[in-house]
C-alpha positions as CSV (number, residue, x, y, z in Angstrom):
1,M,78.8,-12.2,73.8
2,S,74.9,-11.5,75.2
3,N,72.9,-12.3,78.0
4,T,71.0,-15.0,76.3
5,Q,73.8,-16.8,74.6
6,N,75.6,-16.8,78.2
7,V,72.5,-19.0,79.5
8,I,72.3,-21.1,77.1
9,N,76.1,-22.0,77.0
10,D,75.4,-22.8,80.8
11,L,72.3,-24.6,80.4
12,A,72.4,-26.5,77.1
13,P,76.8,-26.5,76.6
14,T,75.8,-29.6,74.0
15,G,73.3,-27.1,72.0
16,V,70.3,-29.4,73.0
17,L,68.3,-29.0,76.6
18,R,68.6,-32.4,77.5
19,V,65.3,-32.8,80.2
20,A,64.8,-35.4,83.1
21,I,61.5,-36.6,83.7
22,N,60.7,-38.4,86.5
23,Y,57.5,-40.5,85.6
24,G,57.5,-42.1,89.4
25,N,55.7,-39.0,90.2
26,P,52.4,-38.7,88.4
27,V,51.5,-35.2,89.3
28,L,54.8,-33.7,87.6
29,A,54.8,-36.0,84.5
30,Q,52.4,-38.6,82.7
31,R,52.8,-40.9,79.7
32,H,50.8,-39.9,77.1
33,P,49.0,-43.0,76.2
34,E,49.3,-42.5,72.0
35,S,52.7,-40.6,72.2
36,P,55.9,-41.1,73.3
37,E,56.1,-37.4,74.6
38,P,55.6,-36.8,77.9
39,Q,52.9,-35.0,79.3
40,G,52.3,-32.1,82.7
41,V,53.6,-29.3,84.7
42,S,57.1,-30.5,84.4
43,A,57.2,-31.2,80.8
44,D,55.2,-28.4,79.6
45,L,57.5,-26.1,81.7
46,A,60.4,-27.5,79.8
47,R,59.0,-26.9,76.8
48,E,58.2,-23.4,77.2
49,L,61.8,-22.9,78.5
50,A,62.9,-24.5,75.4
51,K,60.6,-22.1,73.3
52,R,61.9,-18.6,74.7
53,L,66.0,-19.9,74.5
54,G,65.7,-21.4,70.8
55,L,66.9,-24.8,72.2
56,E,65.8,-28.0,70.7
57,I,64.8,-30.3,73.6
58,R,65.5,-34.2,74.5
59,F,63.9,-35.9,76.8
60,L,65.3,-38.1,78.9
61,S,62.8,-41.3,81.2
62,F,63.2,-41.9,84.6
63,D,61.1,-43.6,87.0
64,A,62.4,-42.4,90.2
65,A,63.4,-39.1,91.6
66,G,66.4,-40.8,93.0
67,K,67.8,-41.9,89.7
68,V,67.7,-38.6,88.2
69,F,69.6,-37.4,91.2
70,E,72.0,-40.4,90.8
71,A,72.2,-39.6,87.2
72,V,73.3,-35.9,87.4
73,S,77.4,-37.1,88.3
74,D,77.4,-38.6,84.8
75,G,76.7,-35.4,83.1
76,V,73.4,-36.7,81.2
77,W,70.6,-33.9,81.9
78,D,70.5,-30.2,82.0
79,L,67.5,-29.5,83.7
80,A,65.3,-31.8,86.1
81,F,61.8,-31.2,88.1
82,M,63.2,-32.3,91.6
83,A,61.7,-32.2,95.3
84,V,64.5,-29.7,97.7
85,D,66.4,-31.6,100.2
86,P,69.7,-30.4,101.4
87,R,71.5,-33.7,100.5
88,R,70.3,-33.0,96.4
89,A,71.8,-29.2,97.0
90,E,75.0,-30.6,97.3
91,A,74.9,-31.5,93.8
92,V,72.5,-29.6,92.1
93,E,71.3,-25.6,92.2
94,F,67.7,-25.3,92.7
95,T,65.3,-22.8,91.9
96,D,62.5,-21.6,94.1
97,P,59.5,-24.2,94.5
98,Y,56.5,-24.1,92.1
99,V,54.3,-26.5,93.3
100,L,53.7,-28.1,96.8
101,I,52.4,-31.6,97.3
102,E,52.4,-33.8,100.8
103,G,53.8,-36.8,101.8
104,T,51.6,-39.0,103.5
105,Y,50.8,-42.3,104.3
106,M,48.5,-45.5,103.1
107,V,47.4,-47.8,105.7
108,K,44.9,-50.7,106.0
109,A,41.1,-49.6,105.8
110,D,40.8,-51.1,109.4
111,D,44.1,-50.1,110.8
112,P,43.5,-48.1,114.0
113,W,46.1,-45.2,112.7
114,Q,44.6,-41.6,112.1
115,S,47.6,-39.3,111.8
116,V,51.0,-39.4,110.1
117,Q,51.9,-38.9,113.9
118,E,51.3,-42.2,115.1
119,F,54.2,-44.1,112.9
120,D,57.2,-43.1,114.5
121,R,57.3,-45.9,116.7
122,E,59.8,-49.1,117.8
123,G,58.7,-51.6,115.4
124,M,56.8,-49.8,112.5
125,R,58.1,-50.1,109.0
126,I,57.4,-47.9,106.8
127,G,57.8,-48.6,103.1
128,V,59.6,-46.1,100.7
129,G,60.7,-45.2,97.4
130,K,64.7,-45.5,98.0
131,G,66.2,-41.6,97.2
132,A,62.4,-39.9,97.3
133,A,62.1,-36.5,98.8
134,Y,60.1,-37.9,101.6
135,D,62.5,-41.1,101.8
136,L,65.3,-38.4,102.8
137,F,62.7,-36.7,105.0
138,L,61.6,-39.5,106.7
139,S,65.5,-40.7,107.0
140,R,66.0,-37.0,108.4
141,H,63.2,-36.9,111.4
142,L,62.3,-40.4,112.1
143,E,63.6,-41.9,115.2
144,H,62.2,-45.2,116.1
145,A,60.4,-46.4,112.8
146,T,62.4,-48.2,110.7
147,L,62.2,-47.4,106.6
148,V,62.0,-50.3,103.7
149,R,63.1,-48.9,100.6
150,G,61.6,-50.0,97.3
151,A,63.6,-49.1,93.9
152,T,60.7,-46.8,93.3
153,S,57.5,-45.1,95.2
154,P,55.3,-47.8,93.2
155,D,57.8,-50.6,94.8
156,A,57.3,-48.9,97.8
157,I,53.3,-49.6,97.4
158,R,54.2,-53.1,96.9
159,L,55.9,-53.4,99.8
160,F,53.1,-52.6,101.8
161,V,50.7,-54.6,99.8
162,E,52.8,-57.6,100.2
163,G,52.9,-57.4,104.0
164,E,56.9,-55.9,104.1
165,A,55.9,-52.8,105.5
166,D,53.1,-52.2,108.0
167,C,52.4,-48.6,105.7
168,A,53.3,-47.3,102.4
169,A,54.7,-43.6,102.2
170,G,54.0,-41.0,99.2
171,V,52.9,-38.4,97.6
172,R,49.3,-37.7,98.5
173,Q,47.9,-38.4,94.7
174,P,49.4,-41.8,93.8
175,L,48.4,-43.2,96.8
176,E,44.9,-41.8,97.1
177,A,44.6,-43.2,93.4
178,Y,45.9,-46.7,94.9
179,A,43.4,-47.0,97.4
180,A,40.9,-46.1,95.4
181,A,41.2,-48.9,92.6
182,H,41.9,-51.4,95.9
183,E,39.5,-52.5,98.5
184,G,40.6,-52.2,101.7
185,Y,43.2,-49.4,102.1
186,R,43.3,-45.7,102.8
187,V,44.9,-42.5,103.3
188,L,45.0,-40.7,106.3
189,P,44.2,-36.9,106.5
190,D,47.1,-35.2,106.9
191,S,51.0,-35.2,106.3
192,F,54.2,-35.1,107.6
193,T,55.9,-32.4,104.9
194,S,54.8,-30.5,102.3
195,I,57.3,-31.5,99.4
196,Q,58.3,-28.2,97.5
197,Q,59.5,-29.4,93.9
198,A,61.6,-26.9,91.9
199,M,63.5,-26.7,88.6
200,A,67.2,-28.1,89.4
201,V,70.2,-27.8,87.2
202,P,73.8,-29.4,87.9
203,K,75.9,-27.6,90.4
204,G,78.4,-24.9,89.5
205,R,75.5,-23.4,86.8
206,K,75.0,-20.2,88.5
207,T,74.1,-18.5,84.8
208,A,71.4,-21.1,84.2
209,Q,70.1,-20.8,87.7
210,A,69.2,-17.2,88.2
211,F,67.6,-17.2,84.8
212,L,65.9,-20.1,85.9
213,Q,64.7,-18.4,88.7
214,T,63.4,-15.8,86.9
215,F,61.5,-17.4,84.8
216,I,59.4,-19.6,87.4
217,A,59.0,-17.1,89.1
218,E,57.4,-15.7,85.9
219,M,55.8,-18.7,85.1
220,K,53.7,-18.9,88.7
221,A,52.8,-15.1,88.5
222,N,51.3,-15.5,85.2
223,G,49.0,-18.6,85.7
224,F,51.1,-20.8,83.6
225,V,52.0,-23.4,86.3
226,A,48.1,-23.6,87.3
227,Q,46.9,-24.1,84.0
228,A,49.2,-27.0,83.3
229,L,48.4,-28.7,86.7
230,E,44.6,-28.4,84.9
231,N,45.6,-29.3,82.0
232,S,47.3,-32.4,83.4
233,Q,43.9,-33.0,86.2
234,Q,46.5,-32.9,88.8
235,T,44.8,-29.8,90.7
236,A,45.2,-31.1,94.3
237,A,48.6,-30.1,94.0
238,T,49.3,-26.5,94.9
239,V,51.2,-23.8,93.1
240,A,54.2,-22.5,95.4
241,P,53.9,-18.9,96.5
């Protein structure tokens, strides 16, 4: 049996590459206005991978990274794109990161806060999307503030806007997009973490993980990732070194 066939058997045991796409992070994936097919760097990488291996591809839609991670135990997807996190690493195999994005806070325009360092205090309520990378990070690092969880990242913004949280945590780009479209809000200039986005397969698929590790290194080096980010107008994100 060829090495390529071993990779295919490990990566896509059903013969179809089932790819989880998280629309909750618009840096990585966007819905096409005239097509059901996903757009963005995640979808572009998945299509290139499927083409190289000669595999049929099937996209599965999710609205939050936490829901993608929860679904790994159901065996419904073969490949996902999510932030590297120690808790997630208990159930999935990660590649090295391919994109770095910032986690920060959105506040009211007239709030006094100037830095993310000011938020870990008693009584501070921080809205987060349940199971998102920044939720997992803040859960480990905050000592005094309270996390208020919504089902998705947009729900974190809603909790803040409706007064159930004192700020909204999230990926910088969608927070800035909301603040630009709604008067009275601003996003802090610094960040509490740099979120490392990687490719992931279910735990134990070591042959697939090793192949993807080489694949993503090539996609970064040859400019594919940078071009995909530019094509989807997500140039504020950084290609991981």
